[in-house]
Every structure is written in structure tokens, then in C-alpha cells.
C-alpha positions as CSV (number, residue, x, y, z in Angstrom):
1,I,0.0,0.0,0.0
2,A,2.8,2.4,0.9
3,R,4.5,1.9,-2.4
4,A,1.2,2.3,-4.2
5,W,0.6,5.7,-2.6
6,A,4.2,6.8,-3.5
7,E,3.7,5.7,-7.1
8,L,0.3,7.6,-7.2
9,M,2.0,10.8,-6.0
10,Q,4.7,10.4,-8.7
11,R,2.2,9.8,-11.5
12,L,0.2,12.8,-10.4
13,G,3.4,14.9,-10.7
14,Y,4.1,15.7,-7.1
15,T,7.7,16.3,-6.5
16,R,7.2,17.4,-2.8
17,Y,4.6,16.0,-0.6
18,V,3.7,14.8,2.9
19,A,1.6,11.9,4.2
20,Q,-0.8,11.7,7.2
21,G,-2.6,8.9,8.8
22,G,-4.1,7.3,11.9
23,D,-4.6,3.7,12.6
24,W,-3.8,1.8,9.4
25,G,-3.1,5.2,7.8
26,N,-0.3,5.7,10.3
27,A,1.1,2.3,9.5
28,V,1.1,3.1,5.9
29,S,2.6,6.5,6.4
30,E,5.3,5.2,8.6
31,V,6.2,2.5,6.1
32,M,6.4,5.2,3.4
33,A,8.7,7.1,5.7
34,L,10.9,4.0,6.2
35,Q,10.9,3.5,2.3
36,Q,11.7,7.2,1.8
37,P,10.3,7.4,-1.7
38,P,11.5,10.5,-3.7
39,G,9.4,13.6,-2.8
40,L,8.2,12.5,0.6
41,L,9.2,15.2,3.0
42,A,7.6,14.2,6.3
43,I,4.6,12.5,7.8
44,S,1.9,13.4,10.4
45,T,0.2,10.9,12.7
46,N,-2.7,11.1,15.1
47,M,-2.0,7.5,16.4
48,P,1.8,7.3,16.6
49,A,3.7,4.1,17.0
50,A,5.8,5.3,19.8
51,V,5.8,2.5,22.5
52,P,9.5,1.9,23.6
53,P,10.7,-1.7,23.1
54,E,11.1,-2.2,26.9
55,I,7.5,-1.1,27.5
56,A,6.2,-3.3,24.8
57,Q,8.2,-6.3,26.1
58,A,7.0,-5.7,29.7
59,M,3.4,-5.6,28.6
60,A,3.8,-8.7,26.4
61,R,5.2,-10.6,29.5
62,G,2.3,-9.5,31.6
63,E,4.4,-7.5,34.0
64,A,3.3,-4.7,36.3
65,P,3.9,-1.1,35.1
66,P,7.3,0.0,35.9
67,A,7.5,2.4,39.0
68,T,9.5,4.9,37.0
69,L,6.7,5.8,34.7
70,S,5.6,9.4,34.6
71,A,1.9,10.3,35.1
72,D,1.5,10.5,31.2
73,E,3.4,7.4,30.7
74,R,1.4,5.5,33.2
75,R,-1.9,6.7,31.6
76,A,-0.7,5.4,28.3
77,W,0.3,2.1,29.9
78,D,-3.3,1.7,31.3
79,Q,-4.9,2.6,28.0
80,L,-2.8,0.1,26.2
81,D,-3.3,-2.5,28.9
82,F,-7.1,-2.1,28.6
83,F,-6.9,-2.3,24.8
84,Y,-4.8,-5.5,24.7
85,K,-7.0,-7.2,27.3
86,K,-10.4,-6.0,26.3
87,G,-10.3,-4.2,23.0
88,L,-8.6,-6.4,20.4
89,G,-11.6,-8.8,19.7
90,Y,-12.5,-7.2,16.4
91,A,-8.9,-7.2,15.2
92,N,-8.3,-10.9,16.1
93,E,-11.5,-11.8,14.3
94,M,-10.6,-9.9,11.1
95,G,-6.9,-11.2,11.4
96,L,-7.8,-14.8,11.9
97,R,-11.1,-15.5,10.5
98,P,-12.2,-12.6,8.2
99,Q,-14.5,-14.8,6.0
100,T,-16.7,-15.5,9.0
101,L,-17.7,-11.8,8.8
102,Y,-20.1,-12.3,5.8
103,A,-23.0,-11.6,8.1
104,L,-21.9,-7.9,7.9
105,A,-22.9,-8.1,4.2
106,D,-26.3,-9.4,5.1
107,S,-27.6,-7.1,7.9
108,P,-27.3,-3.3,8.0
109,V,-28.0,-3.5,11.7
110,G,-25.1,-6.0,12.2
111,L,-22.7,-3.8,10.2
112,A,-23.7,-0.9,12.4
113,A,-23.1,-2.7,15.6
114,W,-19.7,-4.0,14.3
115,M,-18.5,-0.5,13.2
116,I,-19.8,1.4,16.2
117,D,-18.1,-0.9,18.6
118,H,-14.6,-0.3,17.4
119,D,-13.1,0.9,20.7
120,A,-14.6,1.9,24.0
121,R,-14.0,5.7,23.9
122,S,-15.3,6.1,20.4
123,E,-18.4,4.0,21.2
124,E,-19.1,6.1,24.3
125,L,-18.8,9.2,22.1
126,I,-21.3,7.8,19.5
127,V,-23.7,6.9,22.3
128,R,-23.6,10.5,23.5
129,V,-24.3,11.7,20.0
130,F,-27.4,9.6,19.7
131,D,-28.5,10.8,23.1
132,G,-28.4,14.4,21.8
133,G,-25.0,15.4,22.8
134,S,-22.7,17.7,20.7
135,E,-19.5,15.8,20.0
136,G,-18.3,17.0,16.7
137,L,-20.3,14.3,14.9
138,S,-24.0,14.1,14.1
139,R,-26.2,11.1,13.8
140,D,-26.2,11.6,10.0
141,D,-22.4,11.5,10.0
142,I,-22.3,8.2,11.7
143,L,-25.1,6.6,9.6
144,D,-23.5,8.0,6.3
145,N,-20.3,6.2,7.3
146,I,-22.0,3.0,7.9
147,T,-24.1,3.5,4.7
148,L,-21.0,3.9,2.6
149,Y,-19.8,0.4,3.5
150,W,-23.2,-1.0,3.1
151,L,-23.9,0.4,-0.3
152,T,-20.5,-0.5,-1.7
153,N,-20.5,-3.9,0.0
154,T,-16.9,-3.4,1.3
155,A,-17.2,-4.4,5.0
156,V,-15.9,-7.9,4.5
157,S,-13.2,-7.0,1.9
158,S,-11.9,-4.1,4.1
159,A,-11.5,-6.5,7.0
160,R,-9.1,-8.7,5.0
161,L,-6.3,-6.2,5.5
162,Y,-5.9,-7.6,8.9
163,W,-5.5,-11.2,7.6
164,T,-3.3,-10.2,4.7
165,T,-0.9,-8.3,7.1
166,Q,-0.7,-11.3,9.5
167,Q,0.2,-13.5,6.5
168,L,3.2,-11.3,5.8
169,G,4.6,-12.1,9.3
170,G,5.8,-8.7,10.0
171,K,7.9,-8.0,13.2
172,G,6.7,-5.8,16.1
173,G,3.4,-4.6,17.4
174,F,1.0,-2.1,15.9
175,F,2.2,0.6,18.4
176,D,5.8,-0.3,18.6
177,A,8.3,2.3,17.4
178,R,9.6,1.5,13.9
179,G,12.7,3.7,13.6
180,V,11.3,6.4,11.4
181,Q,14.0,8.8,10.4
182,L,12.0,11.4,8.3
183,P,10.5,14.5,10.1
184,V,7.2,13.6,12.0
185,A,4.5,15.8,13.5
186,V,2.3,14.1,16.1
187,M,-1.2,14.9,17.4
188,A,-1.9,13.1,20.7
189,Y,-5.7,12.9,21.3
190,P,-6.8,12.1,24.8
191,D,-9.2,9.3,24.0
192,E,-7.2,7.6,21.3
193,I,-6.5,4.0,21.9
194,Y,-3.5,5.3,23.8
195,Q,-2.4,8.9,24.1
196,A,1.3,8.8,23.3
197,P,3.4,10.6,25.9
198,Q,5.9,13.3,24.7
199,S,8.7,11.4,26.4
200,W,8.1,8.3,24.2
201,T,7.4,10.3,21.1
202,V,10.7,12.1,21.1
203,H,12.6,8.9,21.1
204,A,10.4,7.2,18.5
205,Y,10.7,10.1,16.1
206,P,14.2,11.7,16.3
207,K,13.2,14.4,13.9
208,L,10.0,15.4,15.6
209,L,8.5,18.5,14.0
210,R,5.8,19.1,16.5
211,Y,4.0,17.3,19.3
212,T,0.6,18.5,20.6
213,R,-1.7,17.0,23.3
214,L,-5.2,17.9,22.2
215,P,-8.0,18.6,24.7
216,K,-10.6,16.5,23.0
217,G,-10.8,13.7,20.5
218,T,-11.0,10.0,20.1
219,H,-9.7,7.4,17.6
220,F,-11.4,8.9,14.6
221,A,-10.0,12.4,15.1
222,A,-10.1,13.6,11.4
223,W,-13.8,12.6,11.2
224,E,-14.8,13.8,14.7
225,Q,-12.7,16.8,15.2
226,P,-12.0,18.3,11.8
227,E,-11.2,21.8,12.8
228,T,-8.4,21.1,15.3
229,F,-7.1,18.2,13.1
230,V,-6.7,20.5,10.1
231,T,-5.2,23.3,12.3
232,E,-2.7,20.9,13.8
233,L,-1.9,19.3,10.4
234,R,-1.0,22.8,9.0
235,A,0.9,23.7,12.1
236,G,2.9,20.6,12.0
237,F,4.2,21.2,8.5
238,Q,4.6,24.9,8.7
239,S,8.4,24.7,9.0
240,L,8.5,22.7,5.7
241,R,6.5,25.3,3.9
242,S,8.7,28.1,5.3
243,A,11.8,26.3,4.1
244,Q,10.6,26.3,0.4
């Protein structure tokens, strides 16, 4: 996927560009940064892969959190611990048995339930929206997103990315630092699967352009908080524009 995006930008005639992503978009953006295709200046992420190896190893062994963690680091540990223990069901299903999800193509209600229950904090936000709250999304925004998958019949095919990636046998976890050397701008939203601490981020990205802890936002920040997202995206790459 990363090579395809780089090829697309080349065919479109871009000689200088940046990439941005969260979730799988971050994984693709970081792989692009590792490949360093001509023209890619920097990347931005709202779900950074910044977990230090010693933290990832300790969590994998089921150890208690180190006593040396700062308050921000301990919060990130607790968020990751919750996700690994109680939030990975959907990913395991798509990674191991994606074809059993054919029911998503048979029932719009089933598809809605599957998509809304992505992660705990996002689901809580969506519940508040349907209860009449103002959260950056409307009921129509949520239903439009589900409808897009329903009308195009892409719920099952999109899930296969998890299975395909597992077959490649890549090393490291989804949140583990990958050794990106290109400049990176990071948006850290409080209700993301984990809010990456600045202390971890500066080590994961030695050419860190900007790190910002946002006051509000969940896993789907670009969808849910577009104004702060775009503002931060522009601010993160400001120095690159100034250098032209």
C-alpha cells in the first residue's frame, strides 16, 4: 500500500509532498517514511507508533507497570493494557477468520453494531451523539459512514487487510516504534486507543517537528474533530513550507 501511494503521487506529478494517517493510515505513512520514496518530505500521525521496546516487552510478558513511569506514561500504559486485554476482539476476528464476517454483508444493523463498537472511547462518544450530545459528529455523520460500507458492500473486503498483514509475518506490534527517520508531526488525542506521551514520542521520532496534546478527540479524530485536526496538520508542516 505504501509503495502504491508513492507511485500515485509520482504519477500525479508531485515532487514534494507529505503523508498523514491514523490507525492503518499511520502504519502506511510510517512504512512510506521507512521506504523514503523521492518527494516525501515528512509525515503526520494522530495515532503514533511510539511505544518503547522495553515497555512493549514488559506488557507482552504481563508485567506490572514500571514504578519509574511518569503520570502521562502510566496513563498510556493503562490505556494500552485495557486495549490489549479487552479491545482487540475485532482485530483478532478480522486477522484470523475474516471470511466468517459475511454476516456484515447481510444485515445493516449487524454492520452498524460492528462498526460502532470499534473501541470503548469512540463508542461512548457515539452513544452521547445519539443521546443528543454535541461531540463533533452528528447522527447523520455516523449513519453516512455505515451506509458507505453497506452500499459498496466493502465491509468484509476491508477486513481482509488484517488477515493479509498477518500472513506477511511482520515483526513488532502495531504501536511499537519503527525507527522512522523522516520528520514527523504528532497529534496526541486524549481518547485515542492510547495517548502517546511526549517522552516516548521524542525517542520514537528523532526528527520530531511538532508534538501537541489535544484537549478532546478519540480514535477517529479527522472525522470527529476536523477543525483542530486540520489546524494541527497545517501547524505541523509549517516549517517545511517556510523552508521552500
